Gaussian input, Z-matrix of N, CA and C with variables (Angstrom, degrees):
# hf/3-21g

backbone

0 1
 N
 C     1     B1
 C     2     B2     1     A1
 N     3     B3     2     A2     1     D1
 C     4     B4     3     A3     2     D2
 C     5     B5     4     A4     3     D3
 N     6     B6     5     A5     4     D4
 C     7     B7     6     A6     5     D5
 C     8     B8     7     A7     6     D6
 N     9     B9     8     A8     7     D7
 C    10    B10     9     A9     8     D8
 C    11    B11    10    A10     9     D9
 N    12    B12    11    A11    10    D10
 C    13    B13    12    A12    11    D11
 C    14    B14    13    A13    12    D12
 N    15    B15    14    A14    13    D13
 C    16    B16    15    A15    14    D14
 C    17    B17    16    A16    15    D15
 N    18    B18    17    A17    16    D16
 C    19    B19    18    A18    17    D17
 C    20    B20    19    A19    18    D18
 N    21    B21    20    A20    19    D19
 C    22    B22    21    A21    20    D20
 C    23    B23    22    A22    21    D21
 N    24    B24    23    A23    22    D22
 C    25    B25    24    A24    23    D23
 C    26    B26    25    A25    24    D24
 N    27    B27    26    A26    25    D25
 C    28    B28    27    A27    26    D26
 C    29    B29    28    A28    27    D27
 N    30    B30    29    A29    28    D28
 C    31    B31    30    A30    29    D29
 C    32    B32    31    A31    30    D30
 N    33    B33    32    A32    31    D31
 C    34    B34    33    A33    32    D32
 C    35    B35    34    A34    33    D33
 N    36    B36    35    A35    34    D34
 C    37    B37    36    A36    35    D35
 C    38    B38    37    A37    36    D36
 N    39    B39    38    A38    37    D37
 C    40    B40    39    A39    38    D38
 C    41    B41    40    A40    39    D39
 N    42    B42    41    A41    40    D40
 C    43    B43    42    A42    41    D41
 C    44    B44    43    A43    42    D42
 N    45    B45    44    A44    43    D43
 C    46    B46    45    A45    44    D44
 C    47    B47    46    A46    45    D45
 N    48    B48    47    A47    46    D46
 C    49    B49    48    A48    47    D47
 C    50    B50    49    A49    48    D48
 N    51    B51    50    A50    49    D49
 C    52    B52    51    A51    50    D50
 C    53    B53    52    A52    51    D51
 N    54    B54    53    A53    52    D52
 C    55    B55    54    A54    53    D53
 C    56    B56    55    A55    54    D54
 N    57    B57    56    A56    55    D55
 C    58    B58    57    A57    56    D56
 C    59    B59    58    A58    57    D57
 N    60    B60    59    A59    58    D58
 C    61    B61    60    A60    59    D59
 C    62    B62    61    A61    60    D60
 N    63    B63    62    A62    61    D61
 C    64    B64    63    A63    62    D62
 C    65    B65    64    A64    63    D63
 N    66    B66    65    A65    64    D64
 C    67    B67    66    A66    65    D65
 C    68    B68    67    A67    66    D66
 N    69    B69    68    A68    67    D67
 C    70    B70    69    A69    68    D68
 C    71    B71    70    A70    69    D69
 N    72    B72    71    A71    70    D70
 C    73    B73    72    A72    71    D71
 C    74    B74    73    A73    72    D72
 N    75    B75    74    A74    73    D73
 C    76    B76    75    A75    74    D74
 C    77    B77    76    A76    75    D75
 N    78    B78    77    A77    76    D76
 C    79    B79    78    A78    77    D77
 C    80    B80    79    A79    78    D78
 N    81    B81    80    A80    79    D79
 C    82    B82    81    A81    80    D80
 C    83    B83    82    A82    81    D81
 N    84    B84    83    A83    82    D82
 C    85    B85    84    A84    83    D83
 C    86    B86    85    A85    84    D84
 N    87    B87    86    A86    85    D85
 C    88    B88    87    A87    86    D86
 C    89    B89    88    A88    87    D87
 N    90    B90    89    A89    88    D88
 C    91    B91    90    A90    89    D89
 C    92    B92    91    A91    90    D90
 N    93    B93    92    A92    91    D91
 C    94    B94    93    A93    92    D92
 C    95    B95    94    A94    93    D93
 N    96    B96    95    A95    94    D94
 C    97    B97    96    A96    95    D95
 C    98    B98    97    A97    96    D96
 N    99    B99    98    A98    97    D97
 C   100   B100    99    A99    98    D98
 C   101   B101   100   A100    99    D99
 N   102   B102   101   A101   100   D100
 C   103   B103   102   A102   101   D101
 C   104   B104   103   A103   102   D102
 N   105   B105   104   A104   103   D103
 C   106   B106   105   A105   104   D104
 C   107   B107   106   A106   105   D105
 N   108   B108   107   A107   106   D106
 C   109   B109   108   A108   107   D107
 C   110   B110   109   A109   108   D108
 N   111   B111   110   A110   109   D109
 C   112   B112   111   A111   110   D110
 C   113   B113   112   A112   111   D111
 N   114   B114   113   A113   112   D112
 C   115   B115   114   A114   113   D113
 C   116   B116   115   A115   114   D114
 N   117   B117   116   A116   115   D115
 C   118   B118   117   A117   116   D116
 C   119   B119   118   A118   117   D117
 N   120   B120   119   A119   118   D118
 C   121   B121   120   A120   119   D119
 C   122   B122   121   A121   120   D120
 N   123   B123   122   A122   121   D121
 C   124   B124   123   A123   122   D122
 C   125   B125   124   A124   123   D123
 N   126   B126   125   A125   124   D124
 C   127   B127   126   A126   125   D125
 C   128   B128   127   A127   126   D126
 N   129   B129   128   A128   127   D127
 C   130   B130   129   A129   128   D128
 C   131   B131   130   A130   129   D129
 N   132   B132   131   A131   130   D130
 C   133   B133   132   A132   131   D131
 C   134   B134   133   A133   132   D132
 N   135   B135   134   A134   133   D133
 C   136   B136   135   A135   134   D134
 C   137   B137   136   A136   135   D135
 N   138   B138   137   A137   136   D136
 C   139   B139   138   A138   137   D137
 C   140   B140   139   A139   138   D138
 N   141   B141   140   A140   139   D139
 C   142   B142   141   A141   140   D140
 C   143   B143   142   A142   141   D141
 N   144   B144   143   A143   142   D142
 C   145   B145   144   A144   143   D143
 C   146   B146   145   A145   144   D144
 N   147   B147   146   A146   145   D145
 C   148   B148   147   A147   146   D146
 C   149   B149   148   A148   147   D147
 N   150   B150   149   A149   148   D148
 C   151   B151   150   A150   149   D149
 C   152   B152   151   A151   150   D150
 N   153   B153   152   A152   151   D151
 C   154   B154   153   A153   152   D152
 C   155   B155   154   A154   153   D153
 N   156   B156   155   A155   154   D154
 C   157   B157   156   A156   155   D155
 C   158   B158   157   A157   156   D156
 N   159   B159   158   A158   157   D157
 C   160   B160   159   A159   158   D158
 C   161   B161   160   A160   159   D159
 N   162   B162   161   A161   160   D160
 C   163   B163   162   A162   161   D161
 C   164   B164   163   A163   162   D162
 N   165   B165   164   A164   163   D163
 C   166   B166   165   A165   164   D164
 C   167   B167   166   A166   165   D165
 N   168   B168   167   A167   166   D166
 C   169   B169   168   A168   167   D167
 C   170   B170   169   A169   168   D168
 N   171   B171   170   A170   169   D169
 C   172   B172   171   A171   170   D170
 C   173   B173   172   A172   171   D171
 N   174   B174   173   A173   172   D172
 C   175   B175   174   A174   173   D173
 C   176   B176   175   A175   174   D174
 N   177   B177   176   A176   175   D175
 C   178   B178   177   A177   176   D176
 C   179   B179   178   A178   177   D177
 N   180   B180   179   A179   178   D178
 C   181   B181   180   A180   179   D179
 C   182   B182   181   A181   180   D180
 N   183   B183   182   A182   181   D181
 C   184   B184   183   A183   182   D182
 C   185   B185   184   A184   183   D183
 N   186   B186   185   A185   184   D184
 C   187   B187   186   A186   185   D185
 C   188   B188   187   A187   186   D186
 N   189   B189   188   A188   187   D187
 C   190   B190   189   A189   188   D188
 C   191   B191   190   A190   189   D189
 N   192   B192   191   A191   190   D190
 C   193   B193   192   A192   191   D191
 C   194   B194   193   A193   192   D192
 N   195   B195   194   A194   193   D193
 C   196   B196   195   A195   194   D194
 C   197   B197   196   A196   195   D195
 N   198   B198   197   A197   196   D196
 C   199   B199   198   A198   197   D197
 C   200   B200   199   A199   198   D198
 N   201   B201   200   A200   199   D199
 C   202   B202   201   A201   200   D200
 C   203   B203   202   A202   201   D201
 N   204   B204   203   A203   202   D202
 C   205   B205   204   A204   203   D203
 C   206   B206   205   A205   204   D204
 N   207   B207   206   A206   205   D205
 C   208   B208   207   A207   206   D206
 C   209   B209   208   A208   207   D207
 N   210   B210   209   A209   208   D208
 C   211   B211   210   A210   209   D209
 C   212   B212   211   A211   210   D210
 N   213   B213   212   A212   211   D211
 C   214   B214   213   A213   212   D212
 C   215   B215   214   A214   213   D213
 N   216   B216   215   A215   214   D214
 C   217   B217   216   A216   215   D215
 C   218   B218   217   A217   216   D216
 N   219   B219   218   A218   217   D217
 C   220   B220   219   A219   218   D218
 C   221   B221   220   A220   219   D219
 N   222   B222   221   A221   220   D220
 C   223   B223   222   A222   221   D221
 C   224   B224   223   A223   222   D222
 N   225   B225   224   A224   223   D223
 C   226   B226   225   A225   224   D224
 C   227   B227   226   A226   225   D225
 N   228   B228   227   A227   226   D226
 C   229   B229   228   A228   227   D227
 C   230   B230   229   A229   228   D228
 N   231   B231   230   A230   229   D229
 C   232   B232   231   A231   230   D230
 C   233   B233   232   A232   231   D231
 N   234   B234   233   A233   232   D232
 C   235   B235   234   A234   233   D233
 C   236   B236   235   A235   234   D234
 N   237   B237   236   A236   235   D235
 C   238   B238   237   A237   236   D236
 C   239   B239   238   A238   237   D237
 N   240   B240   239   A239   238   D238
 C   241   B241   240   A240   239   D239
 C   242   B242   241   A241   240   D240
 N   243   B243   242   A242   241   D241
 C   244   B244   243   A243   242   D242
 C   245   B245   244   A244   243   D243
 N   246   B246   245   A245   244   D244
 C   247   B247   246   A246   245   D245
 C   248   B248   247   A247   246   D246
 N   249   B249   248   A248   247   D247
 C   250   B250   249   A249   248   D248
 C   251   B251   250   A250   249   D249
 N   252   B252   251   A251   250   D250
 C   253   B253   252   A252   251   D251
 C   254   B254   253   A253   252   D252
 N   255   B255   254   A254   253   D253
 C   256   B256   255   A255   254   D254
 C   257   B257   256   A256   255   D255
 N   258   B258   257   A257   256   D256
 C   259   B259   258   A258   257   D257
 C   260   B260   259   A259   258   D258
 N   261   B261   260   A260   259   D259
 C   262   B262   261   A261   260   D260
 C   263   B263   262   A262   261   D261
 N   264   B264   263   A263   262   D262
 C   265   B265   264   A264   263   D263
 C   266   B266   265   A265   264   D264
 N   267   B267   266   A266   265   D265
 C   268   B268   267   A267   266   D266
 C   269   B269   268   A268   267   D267
 N   270   B270   269   A269   268   D268
 C   271   B271   270   A270   269   D269
 C   272   B272   271   A271   270   D270
 N   273   B273   272   A272   271   D271
 C   274   B274   273   A273   272   D272
 C   275   B275   274   A274   273   D273
 N   276   B276   275   A275   274   D274
 C   277   B277   276   A276   275   D275
 C   278   B278   277   A277   276   D276
 N   279   B279   278   A278   277   D277
 C   280   B280   279   A279   278   D278
 C   281   B281   280   A280   279   D279
 N   282   B282   281   A281   280   D280
 C   283   B283   282   A282   281   D281
 C   284   B284   283   A283   282   D282
 N   285   B285   284   A284   283   D283
 C   286   B286   285   A285   284   D284
 C   287   B287   286   A286   285   D285
 N   288   B288   287   A287   286   D286
 C   289   B289   288   A288   287   D287
 C   290   B290   289   A289   288   D288
 N   291   B291   290   A290   289   D289
 C   292   B292   291   A291   290   D290
 C   293   B293   292   A292   291   D291
 N   294   B294   293   A293   292   D292
 C   295   B295   294   A294   293   D293
 C   296   B296   295   A295   294   D294
 N   297   B297   296   A296   295   D295
 C   298   B298   297   A297   296   D296
 C   299   B299   298   A298   297   D297
 N   300   B300   299   A299   298   D298
 C   301   B301   300   A300   299   D299
 C   302   B302   301   A301   300   D300
 N   303   B303   302   A302   301   D301
 C   304   B304   303   A303   302   D302
 C   305   B305   304   A304   303   D303
 N   306   B306   305   A305   304   D304
 C   307   B307   306   A306   305   D305
 C   308   B308   307   A307   306   D306
 N   309   B309   308   A308   307   D307
 C   310   B310   309   A309   308   D308
 C   311   B311   310   A310   309   D309
 N   312   B312   311   A311   310   D310
 C   313   B313   312   A312   311   D311
 C   314   B314   313   A313   312   D312
 N   315   B315   314   A314   313   D313
 C   316   B316   315   A315   314   D314
 C   317   B317   316   A316   315   D315

   B1=1.4451
   B2=1.5276
   B3=1.3020
   B4=1.4628
   B5=1.5197
   B6=1.3031
   B7=1.4570
   B8=1.5175
   B9=1.3204
   B10=1.4509
   B11=1.5257
   B12=1.3248
   B13=1.4607
   B14=1.5228
   B15=1.3387
   B16=1.4632
   B17=1.5265
   B18=1.3319
   B19=1.4667
   B20=1.5202
   B21=1.3208
   B22=1.4586
   B23=1.5250
   B24=1.3066
   B25=1.4684
   B26=1.5209
   B27=1.3263
   B28=1.4640
   B29=1.5272
   B30=1.3142
   B31=1.4574
   B32=1.5203
   B33=1.3320
   B34=1.4601
   B35=1.5255
   B36=1.3122
   B37=1.4585
   B38=1.5244
   B39=1.3091
   B40=1.4663
   B41=1.5144
   B42=1.3187
   B43=1.4561
   B44=1.5144
   B45=1.3275
   B46=1.4660
   B47=1.5126
   B48=1.3270
   B49=1.4531
   B50=1.5151
   B51=1.3400
   B52=1.4563
   B53=1.5319
   B54=1.3112
   B55=1.4654
   B56=1.5247
   B57=1.3574
   B58=1.4621
   B59=1.5331
   B60=1.3225
   B61=1.4709
   B62=1.5356
   B63=1.3129
   B64=1.4648
   B65=1.5317
   B66=1.3228
   B67=1.4576
   B68=1.5320
   B69=1.3165
   B70=1.4593
   B71=1.5251
   B72=1.3222
   B73=1.4664
   B74=1.5257
   B75=1.3040
   B76=1.4686
   B77=1.5256
   B78=1.3225
   B79=1.4588
   B80=1.5275
   B81=1.2971
   B82=1.4550
   B83=1.5098
   B84=1.3325
   B85=1.4692
   B86=1.5210
   B87=1.3307
   B88=1.4615
   B89=1.5230
   B90=1.3138
   B91=1.4605
   B92=1.5173
   B93=1.3171
   B94=1.4582
   B95=1.5213
   B96=1.3331
   B97=1.4557
   B98=1.5180
   B99=1.3277
   B100=1.4591
   B101=1.5273
   B102=1.3201
   B103=1.4797
   B104=1.5231
   B105=1.3213
   B106=1.4657
   B107=1.5246
   B108=1.3138
   B109=1.4562
   B110=1.5175
   B111=1.3185
   B112=1.4613
   B113=1.5243
   B114=1.3367
   B115=1.4620
   B116=1.5259
   B117=1.3096
   B118=1.4550
   B119=1.5252
   B120=1.3120
   B121=1.4631
   B122=1.5181
   B123=1.3216
   B124=1.4665
   B125=1.5162
   B126=1.3274
   B127=1.4530
   B128=1.5257
   B129=1.3449
   B130=1.4615
   B131=1.5302
   B132=1.3235
   B133=1.4666
   B134=1.5239
   B135=1.3277
   B136=1.4633
   B137=1.5211
   B138=1.3400
   B139=1.4588
   B140=1.5320
   B141=1.3332
   B142=1.4646
   B143=1.5286
   B144=1.3455
   B145=1.4623
   B146=1.5208
   B147=1.3216
   B148=1.4547
   B149=1.5219
   B150=1.3291
   B151=1.4608
   B152=1.5202
   B153=1.3266
   B154=1.4621
   B155=1.5225
   B156=1.3123
   B157=1.4682
   B158=1.5247
   B159=1.3434
   B160=1.4513
   B161=1.5175
   B162=1.3264
   B163=1.4600
   B164=1.5299
   B165=1.3221
   B166=1.4625
   B167=1.5238
   B168=1.3406
   B169=1.4561
   B170=1.5260
   B171=1.3202
   B172=1.4627
   B173=1.5182
   B174=1.3213
   B175=1.4660
   B176=1.5196
   B177=1.3142
   B178=1.4577
   B179=1.5200
   B180=1.3231
   B181=1.4564
   B182=1.5240
   B183=1.3293
   B184=1.4566
   B185=1.5139
   B186=1.2975
   B187=1.4509
   B188=1.5089
   B189=1.3105
   B190=1.4619
   B191=1.5211
   B192=1.3084
   B193=1.4627
   B194=1.5184
   B195=1.3195
   B196=1.4587
   B197=1.5276
   B198=1.3219
   B199=1.4652
   B200=1.5262
   B201=1.3257
   B202=1.4619
   B203=1.5298
   B204=1.3145
   B205=1.4546
   B206=1.5140
   B207=1.3107
   B208=1.4607
   B209=1.5216
   B210=1.3158
   B211=1.4625
   B212=1.5263
   B213=1.3091
   B214=1.4662
   B215=1.5206
   B216=1.3077
   B217=1.4558
   B218=1.5214
   B219=1.3281
   B220=1.4637
   B221=1.5229
   B222=1.3230
   B223=1.4614
   B224=1.5261
   B225=1.3314
   B226=1.4597
   B227=1.5222
   B228=1.3222
   B229=1.4633
   B230=1.5161
   B231=1.3220
   B232=1.4697
   B233=1.5214
   B234=1.3117
   B235=1.4613
   B236=1.5241
   B237=1.3135
   B238=1.4592
   B239=1.5223
   B240=1.3214
   B241=1.4597
   B242=1.5314
   B243=1.3140
   B244=1.4681
   B245=1.5277
   B246=1.3133
   B247=1.4552
   B248=1.5192
   B249=1.3164
   B250=1.4549
   B251=1.5114
   B252=1.3382
   B253=1.4648
   B254=1.5268
   B255=1.3225
   B256=1.4616
   B257=1.5269
   B258=1.3332
   B259=1.4633
   B260=1.5242
   B261=1.3368
   B262=1.4658
   B263=1.5274
   B264=1.3235
   B265=1.4641
   B266=1.5276
   B267=1.3228
   B268=1.4548
   B269=1.5225
   B270=1.3225
   B271=1.4650
   B272=1.5221
   B273=1.3110
   B274=1.4598
   B275=1.5229
   B276=1.3279
   B277=1.4577
   B278=1.5252
   B279=1.3211
   B280=1.4603
   B281=1.5174
   B282=1.3094
   B283=1.4622
   B284=1.5199
   B285=1.3251
   B286=1.4637
   B287=1.5179
   B288=1.3412
   B289=1.4563
   B290=1.5216
   B291=1.3228
   B292=1.4669
   B293=1.5151
   B294=1.3256
   B295=1.4511
   B296=1.5269
   B297=1.3225
   B298=1.4628
   B299=1.5191
   B300=1.3276
   B301=1.4593
   B302=1.5220
   B303=1.3365
   B304=1.4557
   B305=1.5073
   B306=1.3163
   B307=1.4755
   B308=1.5204
   B309=1.3293
   B310=1.4661
   B311=1.5234
   B312=1.3149
   B313=1.4694
   B314=1.5246
   B315=1.3358
   B316=1.4824
   B317=1.4975
   A1=112.35
   A2=118.18
   A3=122.41
   A4=113.00
   A5=117.37
   A6=121.27
   A7=109.66
   A8=115.77
   A9=121.53
   A10=107.48
   A11=117.04
   A12=119.31
   A13=112.94
   A14=118.53
   A15=118.98
   A16=112.41
   A17=116.68
   A18=120.82
   A19=110.20
   A20=114.88
   A21=121.49
   A22=106.93
   A23=116.16
   A24=120.95
   A25=107.48
   A26=116.17
   A27=121.84
   A28=107.92
   A29=115.66
   A30=122.19
   A31=110.21
   A32=116.77
   A33=120.88
   A34=106.81
   A35=116.74
   A36=120.16
   A37=111.92
   A38=114.63
   A39=123.18
   A40=107.99
   A41=115.72
   A42=120.32
   A43=109.02
   A44=115.32
   A45=120.18
   A46=110.09
   A47=115.11
   A48=121.29
   A49=108.35
   A50=115.00
   A51=120.84
   A52=108.94
   A53=116.27
   A54=121.92
   A55=110.41
   A56=115.85
   A57=120.28
   A58=112.00
   A59=116.59
   A60=123.85
   A61=113.77
   A62=117.92
   A63=122.29
   A64=109.80
   A65=115.29
   A66=121.48
   A67=111.04
   A68=116.18
   A69=122.83
   A70=108.54
   A71=116.76
   A72=122.27
   A73=108.45
   A74=116.35
   A75=121.86
   A76=107.41
   A77=118.33
   A78=121.08
   A79=115.64
   A80=119.09
   A81=120.98
   A82=115.06
   A83=114.19
   A84=122.56
   A85=108.68
   A86=115.76
   A87=120.31
   A88=107.78
   A89=115.99
   A90=122.59
   A91=110.94
   A92=115.86
   A93=122.53
   A94=107.57
   A95=115.65
   A96=121.93
   A97=110.10
   A98=116.49
   A99=122.71
   A100=108.79
   A101=116.95
   A102=120.52
   A103=113.28
   A104=118.31
   A105=121.30
   A106=112.60
   A107=116.85
   A108=121.24
   A109=111.17
   A110=115.08
   A111=119.63
   A112=110.51
   A113=116.92
   A114=121.16
   A115=111.15
   A116=114.36
   A117=122.04
   A118=106.28
   A119=117.02
   A120=119.19
   A121=110.22
   A122=113.91
   A123=121.45
   A124=106.99
   A125=115.83
   A126=120.40
   A127=110.35
   A128=115.56
   A129=122.45
   A130=110.86
   A131=116.61
   A132=123.23
   A133=106.71
   A134=117.39
   A135=118.74
   A136=113.41
   A137=118.46
   A138=120.02
   A139=114.16
   A140=117.04
   A141=121.48
   A142=109.29
   A143=115.06
   A144=121.28
   A145=109.56
   A146=116.45
   A147=122.76
   A148=107.06
   A149=116.59
   A150=121.47
   A151=110.13
   A152=116.59
   A153=121.61
   A154=111.99
   A155=118.02
   A156=122.78
   A157=111.77
   A158=117.02
   A159=121.77
   A160=112.72
   A161=117.00
   A162=121.80
   A163=109.73
   A164=115.48
   A165=121.97
   A166=110.01
   A167=116.50
   A168=122.44
   A169=108.60
   A170=115.87
   A171=122.22
   A172=108.01
   A173=116.83
   A174=120.95
   A175=109.87
   A176=114.89
   A177=122.48
   A178=107.82
   A179=116.47
   A180=120.49
   A181=110.07
   A182=115.32
   A183=121.59
   A184=108.42
   A185=115.74
   A186=121.55
   A187=109.39
   A188=115.77
   A189=120.50
   A190=108.99
   A191=115.17
   A192=121.98
   A193=107.20
   A194=117.59
   A195=121.28
   A196=111.22
   A197=116.77
   A198=121.55
   A199=110.30
   A200=116.41
   A201=120.75
   A202=109.23
   A203=116.15
   A204=122.20
   A205=110.34
   A206=115.96
   A207=120.59
   A208=110.02
   A209=115.54
   A210=121.49
   A211=109.04
   A212=114.77
   A213=120.65
   A214=111.31
   A215=114.98
   A216=123.46
   A217=104.69
   A218=117.14
   A219=121.30
   A220=112.71
   A221=115.81
   A222=120.67
   A223=105.17
   A224=116.42
   A225=121.24
   A226=112.57
   A227=116.61
   A228=120.51
   A229=108.77
   A230=116.64
   A231=120.86
   A232=109.37
   A233=115.65
   A234=122.22
   A235=108.34
   A236=115.09
   A237=121.68
   A238=106.12
   A239=115.36
   A240=121.23
   A241=110.62
   A242=115.11
   A243=122.02
   A244=107.53
   A245=115.50
   A246=120.14
   A247=113.94
   A248=117.20
   A249=121.00
   A250=115.43
   A251=117.85
   A252=119.08
   A253=114.68
   A254=118.24
   A255=121.27
   A256=110.27
   A257=116.74
   A258=121.74
   A259=108.72
   A260=116.83
   A261=121.93
   A262=111.70
   A263=116.41
   A264=121.36
   A265=111.10
   A266=117.60
   A267=122.26
   A268=115.02
   A269=117.70
   A270=120.74
   A271=112.72
   A272=116.37
   A273=122.05
   A274=110.15
   A275=115.30
   A276=121.49
   A277=106.64
   A278=116.55
   A279=121.69
   A280=109.71
   A281=116.20
   A282=122.25
   A283=107.60
   A284=115.86
   A285=121.73
   A286=110.29
   A287=114.91
   A288=121.15
   A289=109.36
   A290=115.24
   A291=120.95
   A292=111.20
   A293=114.24
   A294=122.08
   A295=107.56
   A296=116.82
   A297=121.48
   A298=109.27
   A299=114.90
   A300=121.95
   A301=107.44
   A302=115.87
   A303=120.29
   A304=111.14
   A305=115.97
   A306=122.13
   A307=105.70
   A308=116.33
   A309=121.16
   A310=109.93
   A311=115.97
   A312=121.83
   A313=109.92
   A314=115.59
   A315=120.99
   A316=112.05
   D1=-4.77
   D2=-179.42
   D3=59.35
   D4=35.22
   D5=176.95
   D6=-75.77
   D7=150.33
   D8=172.12
   D9=-104.79
   D10=172.45
   D11=-176.80
   D12=-65.94
   D13=-18.19
   D14=177.14
   D15=-104.89
   D16=18.07
   D17=177.73
   D18=-76.23
   D19=132.56
   D20=173.30
   D21=-114.49
   D22=122.74
   D23=175.06
   D24=-95.68
   D25=120.48
   D26=179.10
   D27=-105.67
   D28=120.39
   D29=-179.24
   D30=-109.89
   D31=127.66
   D32=169.97
   D33=-74.77
   D34=141.22
   D35=-177.84
   D36=-71.43
   D37=156.09
   D38=174.63
   D39=-112.49
   D40=151.18
   D41=175.15
   D42=-158.86
   D43=167.00
   D44=178.08
   D45=-149.21
   D46=160.61
   D47=175.91
   D48=-161.39
   D49=165.55
   D50=174.93
   D51=-77.58
   D52=150.43
   D53=-179.67
   D54=-57.38
   D55=129.32
   D56=178.27
   D57=-145.62
   D58=17.90
   D59=-179.35
   D60=70.36
   D61=-0.30
   D62=-179.45
   D63=-102.56
   D64=144.34
   D65=179.92
   D66=-65.49
   D67=136.27
   D68=175.44
   D69=-102.61
   D70=126.56
   D71=174.52
   D72=-134.40
   D73=165.25
   D74=176.80
   D75=-145.61
   D76=88.82
   D77=-173.71
   D78=-73.09
   D79=-11.57
   D80=-174.30
   D81=-81.84
   D82=165.17
   D83=175.88
   D84=-132.85
   D85=167.12
   D86=165.77
   D87=-140.59
   D88=158.81
   D89=-174.81
   D90=-118.12
   D91=148.03
   D92=169.80
   D93=-132.81
   D94=149.49
   D95=-177.56
   D96=-123.01
   D97=157.27
   D98=175.21
   D99=-56.80
   D100=142.72
   D101=-175.83
   D102=-61.35
   D103=-25.07
   D104=179.49
   D105=-97.82
   D106=4.94
   D107=-177.49
   D108=-75.59
   D109=146.96
   D110=172.12
   D111=-90.20
   D112=-2.07
   D113=179.26
   D114=-73.53
   D115=145.11
   D116=170.81
   D117=-149.43
   D118=176.23
   D119=-178.09
   D120=-151.99
   D121=152.01
   D122=173.54
   D123=-116.18
   D124=128.07
   D125=-178.60
   D126=-75.11
   D127=125.24
   D128=179.62
   D129=-95.26
   D130=-36.38
   D131=175.71
   D132=-155.86
   D133=-174.42
   D134=-173.61
   D135=-64.54
   D136=-18.82
   D137=179.36
   D138=-134.55
   D139=19.13
   D140=178.68
   D141=-131.25
   D142=130.59
   D143=179.23
   D144=-128.87
   D145=137.06
   D146=172.60
   D147=-92.96
   D148=114.11
   D149=-179.86
   D150=-76.76
   D151=157.10
   D152=-179.38
   D153=-63.53
   D154=-16.02
   D155=176.73
   D156=-79.87
   D157=-8.85
   D158=-175.65
   D159=94.31
   D160=-6.78
   D161=178.92
   D162=-80.02
   D163=151.63
   D164=-177.30
   D165=-110.77
   D166=118.40
   D167=178.97
   D168=-97.93
   D169=126.83
   D170=177.29
   D171=-125.18
   D172=135.65
   D173=178.98
   D174=-137.11
   D175=150.98
   D176=177.66
   D177=-122.90
   D178=133.38
   D179=177.11
   D180=-102.43
   D181=157.47
   D182=178.30
   D183=-138.19
   D184=126.34
   D185=176.83
   D186=165.06
   D187=149.26
   D188=175.43
   D189=-157.55
   D190=156.00
   D191=179.26
   D192=-146.36
   D193=125.68
   D194=179.56
   D195=-112.30
   D196=-47.73
   D197=-179.32
   D198=-82.49
   D199=164.35
   D200=176.96
   D201=-58.17
   D202=133.37
   D203=-177.97
   D204=141.46
   D205=-166.45
   D206=-177.58
   D207=-139.89
   D208=151.61
   D209=176.49
   D210=-151.63
   D211=166.69
   D212=-177.74
   D213=-78.50
   D214=143.74
   D215=167.86
   D216=-111.08
   D217=113.84
   D218=-171.71
   D219=-109.90
   D220=151.48
   D221=168.84
   D222=-77.95
   D223=108.96
   D224=-174.48
   D225=-87.52
   D226=-27.77
   D227=-176.84
   D228=-157.48
   D229=146.08
   D230=174.87
   D231=-152.21
   D232=150.87
   D233=173.85
   D234=-145.12
   D235=153.16
   D236=172.81
   D237=-125.09
   D238=118.12
   D239=-174.53
   D240=-113.83
   D241=145.23
   D242=175.37
   D243=-115.11
   D244=125.91
   D245=177.98
   D246=66.24
   D247=15.57
   D248=177.65
   D249=79.52
   D250=-9.87
   D251=-176.02
   D252=-129.56
   D253=-20.57
   D254=-175.67
   D255=-103.80
   D256=118.39
   D257=178.51
   D258=-78.92
   D259=113.65
   D260=-179.05
   D261=-114.16
   D262=21.07
   D263=-179.12
   D264=-52.88
   D265=-39.19
   D266=-177.64
   D267=-65.90
   D268=-11.94
   D269=177.84
   D270=-80.01
   D271=-9.85
   D272=-176.60
   D273=-117.40
   D274=151.70
   D275=170.01
   D276=-93.87
   D277=121.94
   D278=-176.00
   D279=-113.23
   D280=133.93
   D281=172.21
   D282=-123.85
   D283=132.42
   D284=-176.34
   D285=-106.81
   D286=142.41
   D287=179.33
   D288=-134.40
   D289=133.06
   D290=179.87
   D291=-76.60
   D292=151.67
   D293=167.12
   D294=-101.87
   D295=-178.16
   D296=179.49
   D297=-129.30
   D298=133.66
   D299=174.43
   D300=-106.53
   D301=121.06
   D302=-175.22
   D303=-124.52
   D304=127.62
   D305=174.06
   D306=-113.71
   D307=122.99
   D308=179.70
   D309=-93.58
   D310=154.59
   D311=179.54
   D312=-61.44
   D313=153.62
   D314=-178.46
   D315=-56.32

């Protein structure tokens, strides 16, 4: 994957359900790090992680599925902030991965 030691892989979550006329979404994310990285993270909420550097990663996903079928759940936006005011996103290598939203027939 050509990851570097400071690469953060952000994955949009996948989920599925049986058709019920209600919209299916999955707002959460999860993170993976290079095996040689000293980075780690503690999950604060479904889309916020506190990195071991003290920086706060926040991501928003976008995707929905109502009818039977499948569609992508994408990481639509992300930022990494230091001290709540300094955007340090550019200090990290970020790779984004889609999740899948699946609605099965009744």
